C-alpha positions in Angstrom: -31.3 70.0 -29.6 -30.9 71.2 -33.1 -28.2 68.5 -33.7 -30.7 65.9 -32.6 -33.4 67.2 -35.0 -31.0 67.3 -37.9 -29.3 63.9 -37.3 -32.6 62.2 -36.7 -34.1 63.7 -39.8 -31.1 62.7 -41.9 -31.2 59.1 -40.6 -34.9 58.8 -41.1 -34.8 60.1 -44.6 -32.0 57.7 -45.4 -34.1 54.8 -44.1 -37.1 55.9 -46.1 -35.0 56.4 -49.2 -33.6 52.9 -48.9 -37.1 51.3 -48.5 -38.5 53.3 -51.4 -35.6 52.7 -53.8 -35.6 48.9 -53.2 -39.3 48.7 -53.6 -39.3 50.6 -56.9 -36.3 48.6 -58.3 -37.9 45.3 -57.4 -41.2 46.4 -58.7 -39.6 47.3 -62.1 -37.8 44.0 -62.2 -41.1 42.1 -61.4 -42.9 44.0 -64.2 -40.1 43.4 -66.7 -40.2 39.6 -66.0 -44.0 39.7 -66.5 -43.8 41.6 -69.8 -41.2 39.1 -71.1 -43.5 36.2 -70.3 -41.3 34.9 -67.6 -42.6 33.7 -64.2 -42.2 36.6 -61.8 -40.3 35.7 -58.7 -40.5 37.1 -55.2 -37.9 39.6 -54.1 -34.7 38.1 -52.7 -34.5 37.8 -48.9 -31.8 40.5 -48.6 -34.1 43.0 -50.4 -37.0 42.2 -48.1 -34.8 42.5 -45.0 -33.2 45.7 -46.2 -36.6 47.2 -46.9 -37.9 46.2 -43.5 -34.8 47.7 -41.8 -35.2 50.9 -43.8 -38.8 51.2 -42.7 -37.9 50.4 -39.1 -35.2 53.1 -39.1 -37.7 55.6 -40.5 -40.3 54.7 -37.9 -37.7 55.0 -35.1 -36.6 58.4 -36.4 -40.2 59.6 -36.6 -40.7 58.5 -33.0 -37.5 60.3 -31.8 -38.6 63.4 -33.7 -42.0 63.3 -32.0 -40.4 62.9 -28.6 -37.9 65.7 -29.3 -40.8 68.0 -30.3 -42.6 67.3 -27.0 -39.4 67.9 -25.0 -38.8 71.2 -26.9 -42.3 72.3 -26.2 -42.0 71.5 -22.5 -38.7 73.3 -22.3 -40.1 76.4 -24.0 -43.1 76.4 -21.7 -40.9 76.1 -18.6 -38.7 78.9 -19.8 -41.7 81.1 -20.4 -43.0 80.4 -16.9 -39.6 81.2 -15.4 -39.5 84.5 -17.3 -42.9 85.5 -15.9 -42.3 84.4 -12.4 
């Protein structure tokens, strides 16, 4: 169970890091174009897609961690009942 927690946390953190990094980089480029008096353009499609994938990976990892927490709590409860009974 510990491996599931660790692997899921690492994958979720990587997804969130990708989304945040791309958002910050594109925001800085947008601001730079504005300051130079150029017409700011939308982010390229690959950046938008990568950001969405990173957020989806993070959301899935958060869901898996929540499910793993429920499973761990139920296992602990069952073991406590078996020890009593």
